[in-house]
N, C-alpha and C positions, 0 to 999 in steps of 0.2 A: 519674701525672705523666709528661709528655713534655717532653724537652729537646732542642734543636737548636743547633748551632754552625755558622757559615759558615766558609769557609777562612781568613778574617781573624781568627777568634776571637770574633766577636760572638755573644752568647748570647741564646737565646729560650726562655722557660719557659712551659709550659702546665700548669696545675694545676686541681684541683677545689675550691680554697679558696673561690672565689666562686660555686660551683655549676656544674653542667654537667659534661660528660665531657671529660677532658683529651685523649683521642684525637680527639673532634670538634673541639675548639679547634685542635689541631695540624693536622688535615687541612684545616680551613677556611683556615688560614694558608698551608699548604704548597701547596694546589691553587688559590690565588688567581691572578688574571691578573698580579699584580705579580711572581710567581715564574716568569714565562714563561722557558722554556729552562733551568730548573734541574735538576741531577741530584742526587738525595738518596742518601746512602750510609749503610747501617746494617750492623752485624755480625750475621750469621746471620738477616738479615731474610727470607730465602727460606723459613724454617720458622716465622716468628713475626710480625714487625712488619708485613710486607706484607699479611697477611690482615686486619688491623684497618683498613688503608687501603682495601682492596677492600670491606670491610663498610660503611665510611662512604660510599663512592661509590654502592653499591647502595641505601643508605638515603636519602641526601640529594641525590645527583646521578644519579638513575636513567636519565636520557636521555644521559648522557655515555658515549661509547664509549672503551674502553681495550683495550690489547693486553697479553698476558702470554706469557712463554716459560717453560715448565715443564720440570722434570726429575722425573718421577713426581708426587708431591704437593707438591714444593717449587717455589716461584715464583722463578725466576732473575732475571727482570726484569718490572717493571710500567711501562708507558708510556702516557701520555695525550697524544694529538696533536690532539684536537678543538679547534677554534677557534684553532689555531696556537699553543697554549701550550707544547707539546712538553716536558712534565715527565716525568722518568724516575726510577724507584727501582731501585737495584741493591744487591748484597750484597758487602761487602768480604771476606767469607769465601771468595768465589770467586776472589780474588786472593791472599790470604794464608791458608794452611791452618794456622792456629794460633789459640789462644784469645786473646781480647782482652787478658787479663792478661799475655800474653807479648809484646805489642807493644813495650813499653819496651825489653826485651832484644833483640828482633828488629831494631828500627830505631835502637837506641842512644839512646833517650830517657832519659838518666840521671836527669833531675830529675823524672820521672813514675813513679808507681806506682799500681796499681789500688786497693789497699786492700781492706777487708773490710766486708761488710754482711750483717746477719741476714735473709736473704730469707724464711726460714720464719716470721719474726716479723711479716712484712708482711701483717697481717689488719685488717679494718675496726675491730675494737675496740682496736687498738694504734696507730691513726693519730696520736693526741695524746699518746702515751707520753713521759714525761720521768722519768728515774731512772737506776739503775745499768745497766751493760751487760747485755743479755739473755744468757741461758745459751748456752754453746758450741754446744749442739745447733742453735740457730736459725741459726748461721752455716754449717751443713752440715759440721760438724766430723767426723762419722762417715764421710763419703764423701770426705774429703780424702786426697790421696796423702801418703806418709810425710814427704817433705821439706816439702811445703806445710803439713802439720799442725804440724810443729815450728816453722816460722816463725810460724804463727798463734798457737800457744801462747805464744811469747815476746811477741808483740804484745798478746795478751789479758791476760796476767799483768801486763805493764807498765801497761796502761791501768787495770786493776783496782786496782793498788797506788796509783795516783794519784787514786782515787775519782772516776774520770771520769763526768760526768753525760751520759747518752745522751738526746738530743732527737731523736725519730724523724723529724719533718718536716725538721729541719735536716740530719740525717745522710743522709736519702734524697736531698734535693736536691744536697747536696755530692757524694755518691757518683755520682749520675747525671751531674753536670757533669764529674767526673773521668773517668768512662767515655767520654763523648763527646769530651772533650779529647784523651784518648789515641788514640781512633779518628781524630780530625781530624789530629793531628800525624803519626801513622803513615801515613795515606793521603797526606798532603802529601809525606812523605819518599819514599814509593814512587813517587808521580807525578813528583817532581822528578828522581829517578834515571832513570826511563824517558825523560823529556824530554831530559836531558843526554846520555844514551848513545845513544838511538835516535830522538830527536825524535818520540816517539809518546806521546799522552795515553792511559794505560791505561783510564781511566774512560769513554772513548768506546765501550768494548767491555763484554762481559758477564762473561767469565771470563779467567783468566790464559792459557788455551789459545788463545783468540781473539786475545789480545794478541800472543802468540808467533807466530801465523800471520801477523798483520799485519806484524810485524818481518821475518819470512822473506820475505814477498812484496815488501817494500820494499827489503831489502838483499841477499838471497841467491838469489832466484828467477832461474834462468838464462833467457835469452831463448829463446822458442819451445819451451819445455819442456812447458808445459801451456797449454790454451786459456784466455786471459785477455781478457775484454772490458773495454777501457779506455774511459773517458769522455774523448773528445778535446775539449779546451777551445778555445773560439773565441779567435782572436788578438785581444786587446784592449789598449788603451792609454788613458791619461788625457789628455784635451784640456788639462787644467791643466798636466800635466807638459810637454807640448809647448810651451805658452806660456812656461813657466819657462825651458826650455832655449833657446828662441828669444831670450828676453831676455838670457841669458848670451852667446849668439852675437853679438847686436847690441851689447851694452854692453862686452864684454870681447874681442871679435874672436876667438871660439873656433871650432873646427871639431869640432862635436859630432855624432856619429852617433846617430840616434834612430829611432823607428818610422816617421816620415815623411821621414827623410833617410838612406837606405841600409838601414833596418831595424834592429831592436834587436840588439845584439851579445850573444853567449853567452859568459859568463865564469864559470869555476869551476862549470860544469854548469848554469847558469841564466841567463836573460836579465836584462839590466840596462836601465834606462830610457835612459841616455845614456852614450856612451864617446868620449873624446878620445884617440886612439891616440898622438898625438905627445907627450902628457904622461903617458900611461898612467894616465889619470884617469877614474874612474867617477862618473856623476851618477845619484843615486837620488832619485826623488820619491815620498814616502810619503803616500798618502791616509789620513787619520786613521781612517776607518771600517774600512779594510782592513788597517791595520797596528797598530791598538790604541793610538792616541795617548794617553799617560797624562794629558795636559792636557785632553782632550775627553771621555774615557770612564772610568768606574769600572773598576778592574782585574778585577772579577768579572762585568762585563757580558758577555753572550753575543752574539756576532755572529750575527744571525738567518739569514745566508746560508750561512756555512761552519761554523756551530755551534761555533766555537772561542771561548774566553774572550779578552778584550782583552789580558790578561796574556800568554797564549800567543802571540798575534799580535805583540805588542811584542817579546817575547823572541826570536821567530823573526827579526824584523827586525834586532835587535841582533846576533844570531848570524850572519846573512848579511853584515852590515857588517864584523864582526870577521874573517870568513873571507876577504873581499876584501882587507882590510888585511894579513892574514897572508901573502897571496900577493904582496905588494909593490905593490898598487894604491893610488893616492890615491882617497879617497871624499869627495864633497861631497853632503850630504843636504839635503833641504828637505821640511818637513811642510806639508801643505795649509793647516792653520790659520794658520801663520806666513806662507805665501805670499799668502794672501788679505788679509793686513794691509799688504802692500807697496803703495806708491802706484801702481805701474804695473799691478797685477793687474787691476783692474776695467776699465781702458782696453784692455788686451790681450784680455780676455775679451769685451768689448763689440765691439771692432773687430779681428777675427781676422787680417785681411790687411793693414791699414794701421796705421801707427804715427802717432798724432795727438799732436803735441807740445803743443798747447794748444787749449783750447776756450773761446770767448767767446760768451755769449748775451746778447741785448739785448731789452728789452721796454719798452713805453710806459705801464705801469701802476705808479704809485707804491705802490699797495696790494699788488700781487702781488710787486713787488720787495722790499717790507718783509717779506712772508710768507716768501719764499725765503731771506732773509738773517737770519731769526730762528729760534729753537729751535722745532722742529715740534710738540713736546708742549704748547705753550702755547695751541693752538687746538683747536676742536671736531673731532670725528672726521672729518667730511667733508673738511675742508681738510687735516688732518694726514695722512690716507691718501694724498691726491694729492701733497702736498709730498714725502712719503717716496718715492713712486714716481719723481718727477722727480729727486730726489737720487740714487736708486739707478741710474737710467739715465744721469745726467750727474754722476758723482761729483766730477770735477775741474773743473767748469765755473765760470767767473767771470761774474757777472751785472752788467750795466750798464743804465742807463736810456737810451732813445732816444725822440726826439720822435715823436708819432703820424704826422706827415706823412712820416717816414722809415721807417715800419714796414710792410714789404710784406705781413705777415700780416693787416693790417686792410683791405686793398684790397677783398676780396670782401665782408667784413662791412659795408662802407660802402654797399653796394647797387649795386656796379658791374654793368653788364650784360655778358653774355658777349662781345659785340662790342667793348666797351671794354677787356676784359682782354687781348684778342689782341695789341694793340700797346702794352700798358702796361709801360714800362721798369721802374718800381719793383717790379712784381709778378714779372717774369722775371729781372731783373738785380740787384735789391736796391738799397739807397740808394747814391747816387753816391760816398760816402766810402770804400766798400769797394774802389774801384779805386785808391785812393791808399795810400801806405805807412802802416802802423799808427801810426807816430810822429806822423803828421799828423792823425789822427782827433781830432775834437773830443769831449771827455768832458763830458757834461752831468751836473752834480752835483745831486741832489735830496736833500732831508732824509728820512732813514729814519724812518718812523712807529714810535712805541712799540707793542709788542704789545698793550697794553691799549687802544690807540686804534684797533686794526684790527678789521674785521668778523670774526665767528666766533671772537673771543677767548673762551677758556674761563676763567671766573672760578674761582679755587681756593677752595672753601668747606671749612671744617672738617667732617670726617665724624664722625658719632656714631650710635650705635645705642641707642635707648631701649627698655627692656623692662619689663613689669610683670606681676606674678603675679595671675591672675584665676581665679575658679572656672569651670571648663569646663562649659558647658551641654550636656547630652547630646542636645539637639535637633539638634546638628550632624549626627547620623547620618541625619537626614531629607533632607540635601542630596545624597545619593547615589542614583543610579537602581538600583543593584544591590549586593548584598553583596560580590561579587567586586571591584567597582570600589572599594568602601570599603576592602577588605582591601589592595588595591594601594596606595591613597593613604596609608593608615596605615603600610604597610611602607616607603614612600619617606620618610615623616616620621621613622620610627625610624632609617632609614639616615642621614638628615641629622643626627639627634641623636648617633649613634655617631661620625659623621665629626667633628662639633664636639668630641666628647670624645676624639678621636684613638684610637678603638678600631678593631680590625680590621673591615672591611666587605667585602661583595661588590661587584663592579663588573658592569655589564651588566644583563641582565634580572633581575627579582626572583626569588629562589630560593624553593623550597617552604618551607624552614624560616623564611624571613622572613614569608611570608604566614601561617604558623601562629602565629608570635609576634605578628603584628598582630592576629589573631583573638582571642588571649588579652587583649590590651590593650582591644579593643573590648568584649569580654564583661565585663572587669573594670570599665571605666568605666560601662557600662550597669547592671551590678548595683549599683554604688556609688550610682547615682542613684535607681533604682527600689526597692532593698531596703536603704536606709540604716538604717532602724530595725532590720531583722533582723540586719544586721552588728553593730550596737551591742549587741543582745541576746546574740549568740553570743560576744561578747568575754568574758562572765562565765559560767563553767561552772555557776553556781547559778541563773542566770536561766531563766525558763520562756518557751518560744516560743509566741507567739499570732499569729493565731487558731488554732483547733484544726486547721483544714484544712491549714495549713502545718506545724504541729507533727507531724502524721501522716506527713509526708514525710521526717522526720528530717534536717533540713538541717544541714550542717557546712561549715566553711571550711578549704580546703587550699591553701597557697601563694597566698593572697589571692583565690582563686576560690571562689564559693559552689556547693556540690554538694548534691544530695538523693539 
């Protein structure tokens, strides 16, 4: 059995109850592309768990490259970077040099206790055991320390006096869940303390020593004491943040210093997006991707650029704001997801230098006007995509009807010669009414056509799926030009079935294990078709196999496959 918990406490169980290896099921899940950027933590994995993961990789993913950091025979870290998945396995024992059973005491987890489990009782013949508690020997009683043995005896005698019924499967799963929960909560406590005190995530490193060195370099290393190669970051700023602060300057008559207006000010040791010195007010624009917006991202999502979780990025943002406020600065913040919903956002982003107060577009087609003023989703794809692009480019546009003779866009399409266009007033200057005040413009009213009366209208039909169960004719195998192609097609079919059943599946190219499973299905279906009588005969142990030529091969069925 293999059990995993994420930092939020969600539980994942991988067992052998439905067949197959629990380790294979766990590794298939843990190494999938959906787990991109994940760091897995296990206690004492350097001497045990990690070897099973490497065994799986060598057997089922032989082409995948991985990196290990060893200390003798112990694997301190296993990392897989191929394909950009960046999955890492580390050992919590490298950070906390104590037994997992001592985690509750170490981290003050008063409501958690590891409990006892008869590890020596965990043998194949005992997997379905239900009955009294196993003997003390199976709990490792003889190797316990004096204090631990006394506590165990009290627990054992109490459970025995209650005639406790021991269900091996339930006890094993419960014990494993408790183990992982203690590890999860202890690691969270350790991580939160490091983040609060030092602003460092310890699990980005491999050992407690490397964490301490990172803290030393960050907080205590004297300038010019040793050679340190620093990655100098390019000066960057957000175009959206500039537009937001320009809108504040324009609408509220502010004097805000920013990247394009005097350069970003440095306050409390770090740059700020904008600063109004007269009001001692800081303006901070938070890009959701870079600051871990909780409305846009899951807390445990990993930022693929800086490798931080969205929770860490968000907490750093809140910590920075609190620091500024503690120093007496006013702070006004804006998140990019909220700024993009402002009415002026798209206009300012579309027209960076000019502020357009209003936009009026006129056209001479009643059909197009009805399209633009109707819901885009009511039409077929061709029209819907083009309407969406027009609305994206002209979000605040008002649409009106204009007569064809006043539409300069139609001049060329009417067949005008180049010589006629040269002196054509309508083409170069637009309709005459543009030269008059807008209040004097004549508004031509036309009836808006109903969407159902417009071309390219998409009729909404009820969707249904009809399925029937039929006997599969084995002749379908003749439709493939090669066995390998048939394997791949069947593997894709099985992947579709597993996806429909919401079972874990691989993404990307077909895996070796999937082609092997597909081959078993092909063999099974072929045998059921050509050896149906033999299968029926083998169902009964007393039946005799005929003809003699087949009986001499001693055929038998194992896991629905016929062997000889």
